[in-house]
N, C-alpha and C positions, 0 to 999 in steps of 0.2 A: 400627548397621547399616551395612554396606558396599554401595554401589551404584555402577554406572557407566552413563553415557549417551553415545551416539555422536551427533555433530553431522551433520545432513543439510543439503541445499542451502538449506532455508528459514531456517536460522539463521546463514548465513555473514555475517561482519562484525558480528554482534550482540555486545554486551558480555556478558561472562560473568555479571555480576550481574543484568543484565536477563533473560538466558536463565533463570536460576534462578527469578526472580520469575514469569516467564511460564509455566514448565513444572513447577516444583515447588510453588509456592504463594506467598502474599503474605507472604513472610518479610521482616522489617524489614531495611533496608539495613545498619544497624549490626551485625545478627547475621550477615549475609552477609559483611561486611568482617572481622568477628572470626574466622569459621571459615576464610576464605581465609588470614588472617594466621597462624593457628595450625596450618594444614595439614590441617584436617578436610575441606576442599574443595580439590581440586587440578585442574589441567588437564594431561592426559597424564602424571599422577603427579608433577607439578612444581608448586611454589608459584607463584602468579601474583597480580597485583593485580586489583582489581575492574574496572578499566578495559580489561583486555586483550580483544581482539576475537577471535572464534572463526573457525576455518577448517574447511573440509569434512573430515569424518572425525576431527576432534579428539574427545577423550574426556574428559568431566567425571567426576571420581572423588570420591565421598563416602566418607570413612573415619570410622567410629565417630560418624557424624552422626545426631543424634536427630531423626527426621522427626516433629515435633510435630503432633498432629492438628489443632490450631487453625490451622496455617499451610498444611497440605497442600491442594492444589487437588483438588476432587472433579470432575474432568473426565469428562463423559459424551459419547461420540462421538454426533454427530448422525446420525440414521437417516432418510435421505430416502425419500420415497415414490417409486414408479415414475413418477408424474405429474411430480414435481419434477425427477427425473433427466431425463425426456424434454424438459421445458420448457427446461432449461439446455443440453441437447444441441442443441436447435433454435436456440440463439444462436451456434453455432459458425460462424466465418468460414472457417477452414481447419483441416484435420485431416491431418497427414502422419506419417511414421514417427517423427519426433523431438519434435514438439510440437503442441499444439492452440491455436488462437487463437479467442477468443470476444468477443462484444459483451456485456460484463458489465452486468447490470441494477443500477440504483440500489437500495440497501437490503440488499445481501447481502455478507457478509464473505468475505474470501479464506480465512481460517483461523478455526477456532472459538476462542471465549474465554469468559470468565465472563459477559459481557453478550451475546455473539452465538453462539447455538448453530448456526443455519443457516449453512453456509459451503460454498464451492466445493470445497475439498479433500475433504471428506467426501462431497459429492454425486458428484464424478467418480470417487472411489474405488470407487463402486458401479456406475459406468457400464460398459457392454460395451466402450467405447472403450479403457478401461484394464484390460481383463480379465486380461492376462498381465503387467501391470506396475502401477505406481501413479503418481498425479499428483505432480509436484514443483513447488512454488512457487518462482519465480525472481525475482519483483519484487513491489512493493506497489501496491495501489490501495485508497483509502479505501472503507469500506463505503458511504458516501453517493455516491461517484463512479461514474459509468457509463462504458462504452466499452471500447476494445481492451485485452485482457488475455491473457497467454501462460502456458500451463501445459506444462511439459516432461514427456515420456513416459518418460525413462530418465535414469540418473545422469550419463552422459556429456553429454547435451544440457543437463541442468540445470547442470552445471559450466560448460559453454561459455556458455550464456545469462546465467548469473549473472555470469560474468567480463565479458561484453560490457556488461551494465548497469553494473557497477562501474567499468569503464574509460570509460564514457560513449560507447560505440560504438553504442548504441541511441538513436535520436533520436525523441523523443516530442513530439506536438503536442496541446494541449488547447484546448477552447473553453469560454468562461465568459460568462454574462450577469450583469453587475454593476450595482449601484445607482449612479445618478448618471452624469454625463458626465465621462469621463476626459479630462483636458486634452490631454496629449501623445498623438499618434497612434502613434508608435513609440518604442522605447527599450529600455534594459536596466535591470533592477532588481538592484542589489547590496546585500544586507542581511546583518546579523547577526541571525539568528533565535534566539529563546530557547526552550530546552526544559529539562526537569528530570529528573534521575536521583535519585529520592527528594526530598530537600530541596535538593540541589545544583543550582545554576543553570549551564547550559552554553550558550555562544554558538556558533552554527554559521553559517558563511558560506553564503549562498544567492544563486544567480544565475539570472535568468530573462529571456529575450528576449520582448518583447511587441509586439503590433500590434493597434490598434483597427480592427476591420473595419467597424463601423457604430456610430453613437451618436446620441442626442438629449439633451435636457435632463434626461430621466428615467432613462436607463440606457445601458449600453454593451455591445456584443458584442466580446469581445477574444480574440485568438489568443495562446496562451501556449506557449513552448518552454523548458522548464526545462533548465538546463545541469547544475545540481546536483540531488540527489534527497533533499532534506530532508523530514521528516515534515510533512505538511499545508503544504508550502512555498507553493503557489499561493494557498491560502486565507488564509494569514497575510500574504502580501505584498499582496494586494488589500485586505484589511482594514487593513493598515498605511498605505495611501495614501488611506484613507477611502472606498473603493469595494468593500465586501464583496459576495460572490456571493449572488445570490438563493437563498433556501432554506437558507442556512448559519445554523444555530442556535447554533453555537459562536463563530464570529467574525462578530459582527453589531453594528450600531449600535443604541443604546438606543431610538431613535424609530422603528425599523422594525417594521412589523406582521408578526408571526410567521405569521399565517394566509394571507399572500399566496401562499406556495409551501410545499408539503410536501417536494418533492424539491430536492436540491442541483443548481443549474444549472452543474455542472462535468462536462465530458464528455471522456474520453480519445479524441480524434478519430482520431489516426493514429500509427502506429509504423513506423519505417524502420530497417533494419539490413542488414548484409552478412555472409554466411558462405561461405568458400571462393570468393570472387569472385562469388557469386550474390546479387543484390539481392532483399530481401523488403520489401514495403510492404503494410501492412494498414490499412484505413479502416473505422471503425465508424459506421453510420448513426445519425443523431440520434434520441433517444427522442421519442415523440409529445408528451410534456409540455414538452420543450425547444422543439420546433417551434411548439407552441401559444403559448408565452410570447414567442417571436420575433414571431409574428403579432400578438399582443396589444399588444406594446410597439413595433410597427412598425419592427422591425430587419430588415435584409436580410442574407441569407447566400447567396451564389451557388451553393454546392454543396449546397443544401437537399435 
């Protein structure tokens, strides 16, 4: 069977093998590599390696490729209720001709997947705000992370914002409540973080500027400004120095009581950028559960 798929803004800079696994199905890496090698899968009708990264409007071509039933993703689009659409519309901080900015809630994915049906893209696709267009994802935010999130309204804005994120022209500030007392009050973390493509281990350089805003023997409130944008970068770095984030069930110490917090205490607090000499700054109010833990742990935050 021959099929072609066009790449939109949500997949820019994604490896072709990862795109195939995310969008076609859980095809073994060895099978993806083999079909790329023999030319049954091509990019813009040319043979490429599995590590090649995708660009906007690239076309992935499948030639005589057998889409085996056991590998194919049975993706069903999430159908939000009117109440859920309204609830998410109420989280909007700014709505202009080019993009929407909202204070994303903890526990909702940006895009749908096999484990996460409820997602922002499907919700806003049904919103009146996107009546004559569609939502474009231009950056990532973990399902568990709350705070400032941008959704583009058209292809040109998506292309521009994606480019600004890639060039590190969009400056992000996060707040996190961490276990234990972080010794240094300010500094920079430079790490090689590990991730996996199938069984292959990949090291990625990660850089974050940090500042401890308040602390005691029990916990720390820290401001985080990531320079790079690695997957789960802040969670991995804090876990790496022995101060994991409250509510993190993936990067946690063995002796931490899981029942202390259900929500991840990581909040995308502010985003700053400039377009055509115009400055944009968006700040997301802290969730109530975050403010409650600050109070319980006697941590001070002046912009409460």
